[in-house]
N, C-alpha and C positions, 0 to 999 in steps of 0.2 A: 136717796136726793128725790124722790118724786114726792112722799109725803111733805118734805120741807118746801118745795118750789109752790105744792097746793095751798100751803098756809099765809104766802105773802099777800100781805095787805097794806098797799101804801096810800093812806089818803090825798086827795089832791086839794091843792090850795083853795081852788077855786069851787070847789063842793062838785057832785056827781059820785060815780062809781069809783072806789078805790082802785088804783092799779093793781094789776095780778101776775101780770109778765114781765120779769127784766129784760132791759135791752140786749145784757149780754151774759152769759156766766162761764166761767174758768173752773176747771178742775185739774185734778191729777188724774192718772192715769187707772187708778181704781175706780173711777166713776163712767170707763169705757164700755159699757155693757150694750148690748143691741136694744134693751127695754129702755134705757136712758135715751139712748141717741133717737129712737123714736118718738119717743115723750118730746123731746124739745124739738124736733123735727116738726111733729105736728101742733105743738103749739106756736111754733116759727120763733124759737129762740135761738138766737146764733150763738154758737159757744166754740171754746178753744179747749178740747180735752185730746190729749196725747192717745193715739191709737197705741195697744199694745202689741207688743212682738208677735205673741201666740196668735191675735185676730189677724194681724196682718197677714201672717203665715197661711192662716185659714184660707183667706181673702184670695190671696194671690194663687192657692193651691187649685181653689175652685174655677179661675179663670175667668173668661168674659163673664160668667154665673156670679162671680163674686162681689160684683157691683164695684162701684169709686172707688178710691182712697176717700178718706174722709178729709174735711177741709180742717184745716189746723194752721193757725196764725202763730208763729212763736213768739213775736214781739208782745202780741196781749197775753199770750201765757205767760211770758217773763214778769210780767206785772202782779200774778199771784202771789209772787214772792213777796211784795209789798205787804200786802194784806196780812199775810200768815208772820212776820217781824213785827207788825202792828199788835199780832195777837200775843207773841211771848213776850212785846215788853209791857202790856198790859196783864199780864201775868206774874210780873215781878209782884205785884201785889199778892198777898199770901190770901186775901178772902175773894179775889177774883179766882185765884187758879185752884182753890181748894174748894169754892163754893160752901160757903158756911149757913148763908140763908135758905131759908126755907122755901121764902115765896118768890117767886119771877119777881115782881115790882121791887122788891127789896134788894134783890141779886141785881137789877136793873140800873138802880141808882146806886149801887157798889162802884159797878161798871164805869157808867158816867162821872162819877167822883175822879176813878182811875183816870178817865182820858182825859179829864179836866188839868190833872195834876200832871200828865204827860204832855198837854199843850203849853203850861205854863213855865213848865221845867225851861231853862234856858239851854 
C-alpha cells in the first residue's frame, strides 16, 4: 500500500505542486497492519480500514498499554463495495481482465474505452 500511495501525483487545475495525499482511504482487513496505520497517521490521511480480530484481541489483552480502538466508519467502508463492483464490470472486457497490452499508456486507453462503453450503456 505504501509504495502505491507514494506514487500518487494528481495535477492541480490552477497549477502548482500536484496533490500527493488523498482526502480519505478505504481498504479491507488485509491493509490493517501497524505499519500502514502509522504511515496514514503520519501523513494525516483519514481511513476506513477495519481491525482484524487477532489485532483487536492483542490490543485488548495488553489492557491500557494496548491503546485505543481504531476509528472506523462503517458507512464509508460500505462505499468501498461500489469501487470493487465497477472494477468487476470493467473486467467484463477481456482486454482489461487479461491485460494483453505491454505498454501502460495503451492499457490506460483500453480501460478508458471500457469505461466509456459502460457509461454509454443504457
